DRENMAR-702684 format. One record per residue (C-alpha): residue number from 1; x, y, z. Coordinates in steps of 0.5 Angstrom, whole numbers, plus 2048, in hexadecimal, padded with zeros to 3 digits. Each point is the difference from the previous one (the first is absolute). Example, Ala and Ser with C-alpha at 12.3 -4.5 7.8 and 13.67 -1.06 7.14 Angstrom:
// DRENMAR-702684
+-----+-----+-----+-----+
|   k |   X |   Y |   Z |
+-----+-----+-----+-----+
|   1 | 819 | 7F7 | 810 |
|   2 | 802 | 807 | 7FE |
+-----+-----+-----+-----+
***
This chain:
// DRENMAR-702684
+-----+-----+-----+-----+
|   k |   X |   Y |   Z |
+-----+-----+-----+-----+
|   1 | 945 | 8D4 | 855 |
|   2 | 802 | 7FC | 7FA |
|   3 | 806 | 7FC | 800 |
|   4 | 806 | 804 | 7FD |
|   5 | 800 | 7FF | 7F8 |
|   6 | 806 | 7FD | 7FD |
|   7 | 805 | 805 | 7FD |
|   8 | 7FE | 803 | 7FA |
|   9 | 7F9 | 7FD | 800 |
|  10 | 7FB | 805 | 802 |
|  11 | 7FA | 7FC | 803 |
|  12 | 7F9 | 801 | 7FF |
|  13 | 7FB | 802 | 805 |
|  14 | 7F8 | 800 | 801 |
|  15 | 800 | 7FF | 807 |
|  16 | 7FE | 805 | 806 |
|  17 | 805 | 803 | 805 |
|  18 | 7FF | 805 | 806 |
|  19 | 802 | 807 | 7FF |
|  20 | 803 | 803 | 806 |
|  21 | 7FC | 806 | 803 |
|  22 | 804 | 806 | 802 |
|  23 | 7FD | 805 | 806 |
|  24 | 804 | 806 | 7FF |
|  25 | 7FB | 804 | 805 |
|  26 | 7FF | 7FB | 805 |
|  27 | 7FD | 803 | 806 |
|  28 | 7FD | 806 | 7FC |
|  29 | 7FB | 7FE | 7FA |
|  30 | 7FF | 7F9 | 7FE |
|  31 | 7FF | 7FE | 7F9 |
|  32 | 7F9 | 7FD | 801 |
|  33 | 7FE | 807 | 803 |
|  34 | 804 | 804 | 7FB |
|  35 | 7FD | 7FC | 7FA |
|  36 | 7F9 | 802 | 802 |
|  37 | 802 | 808 | 7FF |
|  38 | 7FE | 803 | 7FA |
|  39 | 805 | 804 | 7FC |
|  40 | 802 | 807 | 803 |
|  41 | 7FE | 805 | 7FB |
|  42 | 800 | 806 | 805 |
|  43 | 805 | 803 | 805 |
|  44 | 7FB | 803 | 804 |
|  45 | 7FF | 7F9 | 804 |
|  46 | 808 | 7FF | 800 |
|  47 | 804 | 802 | 807 |
|  48 | 803 | 806 | 7FF |
|  49 | 807 | 801 | 804 |
|  50 | 7FF | 808 | 800 |
|  51 | 7FA | 7FF | 804 |
|  52 | 801 | 7FA | 804 |
|  53 | 803 | 801 | 807 |
|  54 | 805 | 7FC | 805 |
|  55 | 7FF | 802 | 808 |
|  56 | 803 | 7FD | 806 |
|  57 | 7FB | 7FB | 803 |
|  58 | 800 | 803 | 807 |
|  59 | 805 | 806 | 802 |
|  60 | 806 | 7FD | 803 |
|  61 | 804 | 805 | 805 |
|  62 | 806 | 7FC | 800 |
|  63 | 803 | 7FC | 7FA |
|  64 | 806 | 7FC | 802 |
|  65 | 805 | 7FC | 7FB |
|  66 | 7FD | 7F9 | 7FF |
|  67 | 7F9 | 802 | 801 |
|  68 | 7FA | 7FF | 7FB |
|  69 | 7FD | 806 | 7FD |
|  70 | 7F9 | 7FF | 7FF |
|  71 | 7FC | 803 | 7FA |
|  72 | 7F9 | 801 | 7FD |
|  73 | 800 | 801 | 7F8 |
|  74 | 7F9 | 802 | 7FD |
|  75 | 7FF | 800 | 7F9 |
|  76 | 7FC | 805 | 7FC |
|  77 | 7FF | 800 | 7F8 |
|  78 | 801 | 805 | 7FB |
|  79 | 7F9 | 803 | 801 |
|  80 | 801 | 801 | 807 |
|  81 | 7FC | 7FB | 803 |
|  82 | 802 | 7FB | 806 |
|  83 | 802 | 7F9 | 7FD |
|  84 | 7FB | 7FA | 802 |
|  85 | 804 | 7FB | 7FD |
|  86 | 808 | 7FD | 801 |
|  87 | 804 | 7FD | 7FC |
|  88 | 805 | 805 | 7FF |
|  89 | 808 | 7FE | 800 |
|  90 | 803 | 805 | 805 |
|  91 | 807 | 800 | 803 |
|  92 | 802 | 804 | 806 |
|  93 | 807 | 803 | 802 |
|  94 | 804 | 803 | 805 |
|  95 | 805 | 805 | 7FD |
|  96 | 805 | 805 | 801 |
|  97 | 803 | 802 | 7FA |
|  98 | 806 | 804 | 803 |
|  99 | 802 | 7FA | 804 |
| 100 | 7FF | 7FC | 7FA |
| 101 | 7FC | 7FB | 804 |
| 102 | 7F9 | 7FC | 7FF |
| 103 | 7FC | 7FA | 802 |
| 104 | 7FA | 7FD | 7FD |
| 105 | 7FA | 7FF | 805 |
| 106 | 7FA | 7FC | 7FF |
| 107 | 7F9 | 801 | 7FE |
| 108 | 7F9 | 7FD | 801 |
| 109 | 7FA | 801 | 7FC |
| 110 | 7FA | 800 | 803 |
| 111 | 7FC | 7FF | 7FA |
| 112 | 7FC | 807 | 801 |
| 113 | 805 | 805 | 7FD |
| 114 | 803 | 801 | 807 |
| 115 | 807 | 7FC | 801 |
| 116 | 804 | 800 | 807 |
| 117 | 808 | 800 | 7FF |
| 118 | 806 | 7FF | 805 |
| 119 | 807 | 802 | 7FF |
| 120 | 806 | 7FF | 805 |
| 121 | 804 | 806 | 802 |
| 122 | 806 | 7FD | 7FE |
| 123 | 804 | 806 | 802 |
| 124 | 800 | 807 | 804 |
| 125 | 7FF | 807 | 7FE |
| 126 | 7FB | 803 | 7FB |
| 127 | 7FD | 7FC | 7FB |
| 128 | 7FA | 7FF | 7FB |
| 129 | 7FB | 7FB | 7FF |
| 130 | 7FE | 800 | 7F8 |
| 131 | 7FB | 7FB | 7FD |
| 132 | 800 | 7FE | 7F9 |
| 133 | 7FA | 7FE | 7FC |
| 134 | 804 | 7FB | 7FB |
| 135 | 7FA | 7FE | 7FD |
| 136 | 7F8 | 801 | 801 |
| 137 | 7FB | 7FB | 800 |
| 138 | 7FE | 802 | 7F9 |
| 139 | 807 | 7FE | 7FD |
| 140 | 800 | 7FA | 804 |
| 141 | 7FA | 7FD | 7FD |
| 142 | 802 | 802 | 7F9 |
| 143 | 806 | 7FC | 801 |
| 144 | 7FC | 7FA | 802 |
| 145 | 7FB | 801 | 7FB |
| 146 | 806 | 800 | 7FA |
| 147 | 803 | 7FA | 803 |
| 148 | 7F9 | 7FC | 800 |
| 149 | 7FE | 803 | 7F9 |
| 150 | 807 | 7FF | 7FC |
| 151 | 804 | 7FA | 800 |
| 152 | 806 | 804 | 7FF |
| 153 | 802 | 807 | 800 |
| 154 | 804 | 7FF | 7FA |
| 155 | 800 | 7FA | 7FB |
| 156 | 806 | 7FC | 7FF |
| 157 | 800 | 7FC | 7F9 |
| 158 | 803 | 7F9 | 7FE |
| 159 | 802 | 7FF | 7F8 |
| 160 | 7FF | 7FA | 7FD |
| 161 | 803 | 7FE | 7FA |
| 162 | 801 | 7FA | 7FB |
| 163 | 802 | 801 | 7F9 |
| 164 | 7FC | 806 | 7FD |
| 165 | 7FB | 7FF | 806 |
| 166 | 7FF | 804 | 806 |
| 167 | 7FC | 802 | 805 |
| 168 | 800 | 804 | 807 |
| 169 | 7FC | 7FF | 806 |
| 170 | 800 | 803 | 807 |
| 171 | 804 | 7FE | 806 |
| 172 | 7FF | 800 | 807 |
| 173 | 803 | 7FD | 807 |
| 174 | 7FA | 7FD | 802 |
| 175 | 7FC | 7FA | 7FD |
| 176 | 7FA | 803 | 803 |
| 177 | 800 | 806 | 7FC |
| 178 | 7FF | 7FC | 7FA |
| 179 | 7F9 | 7FE | 803 |
| 180 | 7FF | 807 | 802 |
| 181 | 7FF | 803 | 7F9 |
| 182 | 806 | 7FF | 7FC |
| 183 | 7FC | 7FB | 7FB |
| 184 | 805 | 7FA | 7FF |
| 185 | 7FD | 7F9 | 801 |
| 186 | 808 | 7FE | 801 |
| 187 | 806 | 803 | 802 |
| 188 | 807 | 7FF | 7FF |
| 189 | 805 | 7FF | 806 |
| 190 | 806 | 804 | 7FF |
| 191 | 802 | 800 | 807 |
| 192 | 807 | 7FD | 7FE |
| 193 | 801 | 805 | 7FB |
| 194 | 7FF | 805 | 805 |
| 195 | 805 | 7FE | 805 |
| 196 | 7FC | 7FC | 804 |
| 197 | 7FB | 805 | 802 |
| 198 | 7F9 | 7FF | 7FE |
| 199 | 7FE | 802 | 7F9 |
| 200 | 7FA | 7FE | 7FB |
| 201 | 7FE | 802 | 7F9 |
| 202 | 7FA | 7FE | 7FC |
| 203 | 801 | 7FB | 7FC |
| 204 | 800 | 802 | 7F8 |
| 205 | 7F9 | 7FF | 7FD |
| 206 | 803 | 7FE | 7FA |
| 207 | 801 | 7F8 | 800 |
| 208 | 806 | 800 | 7FD |
| 209 | 804 | 804 | 805 |
| 210 | 802 | 7FD | 806 |
| 211 | 802 | 802 | 807 |
| 212 | 808 | 7FF | 7FE |
| 213 | 7FF | 804 | 7FA |
| 214 | 801 | 806 | 805 |
| 215 | 804 | 805 | 7FD |
| 216 | 800 | 807 | 804 |
| 217 | 7FC | 804 | 805 |
| 218 | 7FE | 808 | 800 |
| 219 | 7FD | 805 | 805 |
| 220 | 7F9 | 803 | 7FD |
| 221 | 800 | 808 | 801 |
| 222 | 7FA | 804 | 801 |
| 223 | 7FB | 7FC | 804 |
| 224 | 7FA | 804 | 802 |
| 225 | 7FF | 7FF | 808 |
| 226 | 7F9 | 801 | 802 |
| 227 | 800 | 806 | 804 |
| 228 | 7FC | 807 | 801 |
| 229 | 804 | 806 | 7FF |
| 230 | 7FF | 802 | 808 |
| 231 | 803 | 7F9 | 801 |
| 232 | 806 | 801 | 7FB |
| 233 | 801 | 807 | 804 |
| 234 | 800 | 7FD | 807 |
| 235 | 805 | 7FA | 7FE |
| 236 | 805 | 805 | 7FC |
| 237 | 800 | 805 | 805 |
| 238 | 804 | 7FC | 806 |
| 239 | 800 | 801 | 807 |
| 240 | 7FD | 806 | 803 |
| 241 | 802 | 803 | 807 |
| 242 | 7FA | 803 | 804 |
| 243 | 801 | 808 | 800 |
| 244 | 7FF | 7FF | 808 |
| 245 | 805 | 7FD | 804 |
| 246 | 801 | 800 | 808 |
| 247 | 806 | 803 | 804 |
| 248 | 803 | 7FC | 806 |
| 249 | 805 | 801 | 805 |
| 250 | 803 | 7FA | 803 |
| 251 | 804 | 800 | 806 |
| 252 | 806 | 7FB | 802 |
| 253 | 7FF | 7FA | 804 |
| 254 | 801 | 7FF | 807 |
| 255 | 807 | 7FE | 7FF |
| 256 | 802 | 806 | 7FC |
| 257 | 800 | 7FC | 7F9 |
| 258 | 7FE | 804 | 7FA |
| 259 | 7FE | 7FB | 7FB |
| 260 | 7FD | 7F9 | 801 |
| 261 | 805 | 7FB | 802 |
| 262 | 800 | 7F9 | 7FC |
| 263 | 803 | 7FA | 803 |
| 264 | 808 | 800 | 801 |
| 265 | 800 | 7F9 | 7FC |
| 266 | 804 | 800 | 7F9 |
| 267 | 7FB | 7FF | 7FA |
| 268 | 805 | 7FA | 7FE |
| 269 | 7FF | 7FC | 807 |
| 270 | 7FA | 7FD | 803 |
| 271 | 7FA | 7FC | 7FE |
| 272 | 7FE | 801 | 7F9 |
| 273 | 7F9 | 7FE | 802 |
| 274 | 7FF | 807 | 803 |
| 275 | 800 | 803 | 7F9 |
| 276 | 7FA | 7FC | 7FE |
| 277 | 7FB | 804 | 803 |
| 278 | 803 | 807 | 802 |
| 279 | 7FD | 806 | 803 |
| 280 | 7FD | 805 | 7FB |
| 281 | 804 | 804 | 7FE |
| 282 | 806 | 7FD | 801 |
| 283 | 804 | 806 | 800 |
| 284 | 800 | 807 | 7FF |
| 285 | 805 | 806 | 7FD |
| 286 | 804 | 804 | 805 |
| 287 | 805 | 805 | 7FD |
| 288 | 800 | 7FD | 7FA |
| 289 | 801 | 7F9 | 802 |
| 290 | 7FC | 7FA | 800 |
| 291 | 7FF | 7FD | 808 |
| 292 | 7FD | 7F9 | 801 |
| 293 | 7FC | 7FF | 805 |
| 294 | 802 | 7F9 | 800 |
| 295 | 808 | 800 | 801 |
| 296 | 805 | 805 | 800 |
| 297 | 801 | 802 | 7F9 |
| 298 | 800 | 807 | 7FC |
| 299 | 800 | 801 | 7F9 |
| 300 | 802 | 807 | 7FD |
+-----+-----+-----+-----+
***
């Protein structure tokens, strides 16, 4: 990183800087694999929440409070065929709308169109297991490809002015973006002017305009995002619940308790290190109240 510039004198840079790599779908579909996929132009091969199924992994005659409920998820596409690849972003919940209760479970992708899942029976009584297709594989690959092909989803321009001379250049928080395709050999470091947060703008090509001639900034409108019509539809529609769900009945535990019992330790006491690697999920909603699994705390 470059040294902080003196006040009012933006620096000129032409060096390299590493870019932070984000993996929002870590464990589902890596960017390397996603970028090998072709753009999706047909819904036929996309997972269909109305045809995909969720079932108990095996018939468990008795489910008690605190037990893990194992499930198997099988995806089918819009053509009615079994999916042979994974990568869909699925979520699973145990819910009881009447009790205003819900807890999220865990989903494991086997890479062949099937997924195993488990969710804790956190309370007794009748409940329903619901699967949500947050994003199909094809939408996730479109997100990765868009991020790869486009330096930014919207451009912010800096305006430089000195007398009757003016010029606008493109800005970005990463120096590496200018090497990636913004076509500027030199950039102005406007980090100081951006309250200390990294911010770089192309150096004006007019030799009579300097970095300190920065005068204003504005956001561009209407950038063309390289998506197919199918990908645009998948990204715009949002999460979709499976048509099928699983009804379960949970018995009270041996002590007669009808809900998961968290630690009696108040949340304000104890070792904060325990919160660094908490169990998942960290809690659940029961009768409209948040119940922590770590300590005694409820939030309405």
